[in-house]
ROLO-177746 format. One record per residue (C-alpha): residue in one letter; x negated, y negated, z negated; residue number from 1. Coordinates in pm, whole numbers, plus 50000, padded with zeros to 5 digits. Layout:
N
gumi residuo = A	X = X	Y = Y	Z = Z	num = NUM
...
This chain:
120
gumi residuo = M	X = 49991	Y = 49987	Z = 49981	num = 1
gumi residuo = E	X = 49892	Y = 49592	Z = 50054	num = 2
gumi residuo = A	X = 50050	Y = 49365	Z = 49913	num = 3
gumi residuo = K	X = 49931	Y = 49023	Z = 49975	num = 4
gumi residuo = N	X = 49953	Y = 48641	Z = 49844	num = 5
gumi residuo = I	X = 50035	Y = 48774	Z = 49459	num = 6
gumi residuo = D	X = 49979	Y = 48564	Z = 49192	num = 7
gumi residuo = K	X = 49767	Y = 48652	Z = 48893	num = 8
gumi residuo = E	X = 50038	Y = 48673	Z = 48623	num = 9
gumi residuo = K	X = 50242	Y = 48901	Z = 48875	num = 10
gumi residuo = A	X = 49932	Y = 49091	Z = 48960	num = 11
gumi residuo = E	X = 49852	Y = 49178	Z = 48613	num = 12
gumi residuo = A	X = 50172	Y = 49272	Z = 48505	num = 13
gumi residuo = S	X = 50203	Y = 49551	Z = 48758	num = 14
gumi residuo = K	X = 50201	Y = 49892	Z = 48734	num = 15
gumi residuo = I	X = 50072	Y = 50211	Z = 49004	num = 16
gumi residuo = V	X = 50326	Y = 50479	Z = 48961	num = 17
gumi residuo = L	X = 50226	Y = 50833	Z = 49108	num = 18
gumi residuo = K	X = 50495	Y = 51077	Z = 49177	num = 19
gumi residuo = L	X = 50491	Y = 51424	Z = 49323	num = 20
gumi residuo = M	X = 50822	Y = 51523	Z = 49496	num = 21
gumi residuo = D	X = 50939	Y = 51894	Z = 49593	num = 22
gumi residuo = K	X = 51081	Y = 51775	Z = 49921	num = 23
gumi residuo = G	X = 51369	Y = 51983	Z = 49966	num = 24
gumi residuo = M	X = 51632	Y = 51988	Z = 50256	num = 25
gumi residuo = F	X = 51922	Y = 51806	Z = 50058	num = 26
gumi residuo = K	X = 51766	Y = 51705	Z = 49751	num = 27
gumi residuo = D	X = 51446	Y = 51588	Z = 49626	num = 28
gumi residuo = C	X = 51286	Y = 51744	Z = 49287	num = 29
gumi residuo = L	X = 51051	Y = 51529	Z = 49077	num = 30
gumi residuo = I	X = 50781	Y = 51770	Z = 48986	num = 31
gumi residuo = G	X = 50579	Y = 51503	Z = 48784	num = 32
gumi residuo = E	X = 50460	Y = 51109	Z = 48735	num = 33
gumi residuo = F	X = 50189	Y = 50891	Z = 48609	num = 34
gumi residuo = E	X = 50225	Y = 50546	Z = 48559	num = 35
gumi residuo = F	X = 49960	Y = 50289	Z = 48451	num = 36
gumi residuo = D	X = 49839	Y = 49957	Z = 48447	num = 37
gumi residuo = L	X = 49715	Y = 49788	Z = 48804	num = 38
gumi residuo = S	X = 49430	Y = 49606	Z = 48589	num = 39
gumi residuo = F	X = 49318	Y = 49959	Z = 48487	num = 40
gumi residuo = I	X = 49173	Y = 50008	Z = 48783	num = 41
gumi residuo = Y	X = 49071	Y = 49653	Z = 48813	num = 42
gumi residuo = L	X = 48885	Y = 49643	Z = 48577	num = 43
gumi residuo = K	X = 48651	Y = 49957	Z = 48624	num = 44
gumi residuo = K	X = 48339	Y = 49934	Z = 48819	num = 45
gumi residuo = D	X = 48368	Y = 49790	Z = 49176	num = 46
gumi residuo = H	X = 48767	Y = 49782	Z = 49116	num = 47
gumi residuo = V	X = 48768	Y = 50151	Z = 49200	num = 48
gumi residuo = M	X = 48886	Y = 50471	Z = 49061	num = 49
gumi residuo = L	X = 48741	Y = 50801	Z = 49227	num = 50
gumi residuo = H	X = 48787	Y = 51157	Z = 49225	num = 51
gumi residuo = Q	X = 49009	Y = 51142	Z = 48906	num = 52
gumi residuo = W	X = 49206	Y = 51405	Z = 48779	num = 53
gumi residuo = I	X = 49545	Y = 51281	Z = 48650	num = 54
gumi residuo = A	X = 49782	Y = 51502	Z = 48448	num = 55
gumi residuo = L	X = 50127	Y = 51473	Z = 48567	num = 56
gumi residuo = S	X = 50438	Y = 51537	Z = 48376	num = 57
gumi residuo = N	X = 50836	Y = 51524	Z = 48448	num = 58
gumi residuo = P	X = 50990	Y = 51226	Z = 48218	num = 59
gumi residuo = H	X = 51347	Y = 51393	Z = 48347	num = 60
gumi residuo = G	X = 51248	Y = 51748	Z = 48310	num = 61
gumi residuo = D	X = 51374	Y = 51967	Z = 47976	num = 62
gumi residuo = N	X = 51000	Y = 51886	Z = 47818	num = 63
gumi residuo = W	X = 50864	Y = 51596	Z = 47892	num = 64
gumi residuo = A	X = 50564	Y = 51598	Z = 47708	num = 65
gumi residuo = D	X = 50445	Y = 51912	Z = 47891	num = 66
gumi residuo = I	X = 50202	Y = 51889	Z = 48196	num = 67
gumi residuo = S	X = 50433	Y = 52002	Z = 48507	num = 68
gumi residuo = C	X = 50091	Y = 51949	Z = 48767	num = 69
gumi residuo = Y	X = 49762	Y = 51791	Z = 48836	num = 70
gumi residuo = M	X = 49658	Y = 51566	Z = 49069	num = 71
gumi residuo = K	X = 49332	Y = 51428	Z = 49198	num = 72
gumi residuo = V	X = 49305	Y = 51046	Z = 49340	num = 73
gumi residuo = S	X = 49122	Y = 50748	Z = 49441	num = 74
gumi residuo = I	X = 49191	Y = 50444	Z = 49451	num = 75
gumi residuo = S	X = 49099	Y = 50100	Z = 49531	num = 76
gumi residuo = V	X = 49222	Y = 49757	Z = 49407	num = 77
gumi residuo = S	X = 49080	Y = 49427	Z = 49538	num = 78
gumi residuo = V	X = 49143	Y = 49058	Z = 49563	num = 79
gumi residuo = T	X = 49033	Y = 48854	Z = 49845	num = 80
gumi residuo = G	X = 48659	Y = 48772	Z = 49798	num = 81
gumi residuo = D	X = 48595	Y = 49123	Z = 49667	num = 82
gumi residuo = E	X = 48373	Y = 49358	Z = 49865	num = 83
gumi residuo = Q	X = 48568	Y = 49660	Z = 49955	num = 84
gumi residuo = V	X = 48437	Y = 50019	Z = 49867	num = 85
gumi residuo = E	X = 48487	Y = 50303	Z = 50093	num = 86
gumi residuo = I	X = 48655	Y = 50601	Z = 49923	num = 87
gumi residuo = K	X = 48466	Y = 50911	Z = 50051	num = 88
gumi residuo = E	X = 48502	Y = 51285	Z = 50020	num = 89
gumi residuo = E	X = 48351	Y = 51453	Z = 49717	num = 90
gumi residuo = E	X = 48039	Y = 51636	Z = 49833	num = 91
gumi residuo = E	X = 48076	Y = 51897	Z = 49500	num = 92
gumi residuo = E	X = 48302	Y = 51931	Z = 49176	num = 93
gumi residuo = P	X = 48121	Y = 51794	Z = 48882	num = 94
gumi residuo = E	X = 48055	Y = 52060	Z = 48587	num = 95
gumi residuo = D	X = 48244	Y = 51828	Z = 48309	num = 96
gumi residuo = V	X = 48554	Y = 51736	Z = 48477	num = 97
gumi residuo = K	X = 48758	Y = 51493	Z = 48284	num = 98
gumi residuo = V	X = 49176	Y = 51438	Z = 48316	num = 99
gumi residuo = I	X = 49374	Y = 51107	Z = 48243	num = 100
gumi residuo = M	X = 49653	Y = 51226	Z = 48068	num = 101
gumi residuo = S	X = 49969	Y = 51000	Z = 47948	num = 102
gumi residuo = P	X = 49988	Y = 50919	Z = 47562	num = 103
gumi residuo = A	X = 50306	Y = 51052	Z = 47563	num = 104
gumi residuo = L	X = 50120	Y = 51452	Z = 47653	num = 105
gumi residuo = N	X = 49863	Y = 51402	Z = 47337	num = 106
gumi residuo = P	X = 49901	Y = 51684	Z = 47092	num = 107
gumi residuo = S	X = 50095	Y = 51656	Z = 46773	num = 108
gumi residuo = F	X = 49903	Y = 51615	Z = 46416	num = 109
gumi residuo = Y	X = 50029	Y = 51708	Z = 46113	num = 110
gumi residuo = Q	X = 49940	Y = 51619	Z = 45796	num = 111
gumi residuo = I	X = 49917	Y = 51824	Z = 45477	num = 112
gumi residuo = K	X = 49940	Y = 51698	Z = 45104	num = 113
gumi residuo = I	X = 49762	Y = 51924	Z = 44859	num = 114
gumi residuo = R	X = 49787	Y = 51824	Z = 44471	num = 115
gumi residuo = I	X = 49465	Y = 52002	Z = 44271	num = 116
gumi residuo = F	X = 49519	Y = 51984	Z = 43871	num = 117
gumi residuo = A	X = 49248	Y = 52072	Z = 43647	num = 118
gumi residuo = G	X = 49342	Y = 52257	Z = 43337	num = 119
gumi residuo = E	X = 49124	Y = 52303	Z = 43067	num = 120
């Protein structure tokens, strides 16, 4: 997508939504989606996110906190005067793969309260 003549405030408030759909004959079915701020990418080095794995979830499904799929994306965000970064194919998969996840997909944490009494 290429949007032009957008003011700074609107750009900073903009979001990028990635959706993976199962295209059916009569009905499309959402497999998963991920949303983040445009500034998240623009503040990265060279304003680009390269070969990044993202965990998608279905917020309209039975359990929105479950990961429904993974997607590997490369996105570049630039404004007038920025140098465009060429997005190339990745030569080989790195050994330590990092995945971006929505905060809603974080595991649940529990607190245990323990009382200890000392007797004489």
